[in-house]
Structure formats: structure tokens, C-alpha cells
Phi, psi and omega in degrees: 000151171243164171231154176232147178201128177203152181258131175232145178253124185247133183281065177200171183274157184306314183301323176288322181292317179298319181287330177293326177282338191247332181266118194303322181296317183292321185296315176308313189294309185281343183263334181081012176219179184296140165225145168240143183207110175292177186230014182216145172315130181106336181288148182277157168216162186213128176228166178059044186045062171069011179283339172234124187222159177168205180233130172286122184259318191215142178229135167224101187322120169078000187232318188195146175218132176243136184220147171266119172265139189276126172235057181071224181261022183306134172228130358288166181284158188266122180251129177246132180233120172263124178242122175254131176227144175302139180219150185304336176255015175131254186227134168273124177246107175273130179240126176231131175232119176254160175073033176288132180298144182306317187287339181259007187297305178300324178288321178288332175287321179283331174300322177293319181291296191293322188245297191294303185286322179299322175291316180293322181285325179295327175304321186265354176278000000 
């Protein structure tokens, strides 16, 4: 299993970034695809037209979001944690993903940079 951790600077406030990560209408705007997002721990989510699916585990409004991403029946589950911090240029967004299947490591890493975060940052530019 592999892990991924990286910091991104997003040109928006932590509150705005948090809403973009948790509001299904905002998610649809920045991903360009169908999105579903529950608003309570244990709720399911789906992003990028069902390319990413999982369960929301923890919410800390404006500061933190923890999700379990589905990779079939993989154990242990892959956990994604978003931490948002004020930054002089907007928000420092820490993204950490644990338990990435070895064969998916390179695709996941480039997906964070080239698709997920590129789309989110373009949304605020």
C-alpha cells in the first residue's frame, strides 16, 4: 500500500474551499460532472461522474474533511483527509490519502495534481 500527501495553495478562503469540497452544486461546477455529497458522517459521496465514490467520515466545518474512498473490497480502506489552513494567498490545502493500492499509486498521484486539484484551483481562478 502507498500513501500520498501534498500541500496545494488555492486562491480562496478556507470557508470557500470547504464549501467547494462539500456542496454538491459547487462540486458539479468545478468537476464538470455529476456529483453527490451527503452532509453527515456516514453519508455516501460520488464525484467526477461516479469515478470517485466513498463515505464521508468526519466534518469540521471550514477546517477538515475526512473520507473513505472505495477501491472495491480493499482492506484496509483508503482514507483521504483534507485540512484547510489560512494562507497569505488564500488557503493552504493539505491532502493526505492512505492505503492506496500499489498498482494505483502513480495514477492516484497524477490524478490529484492533474485532475482533482487542477479543477478545484481553476474554479477559483
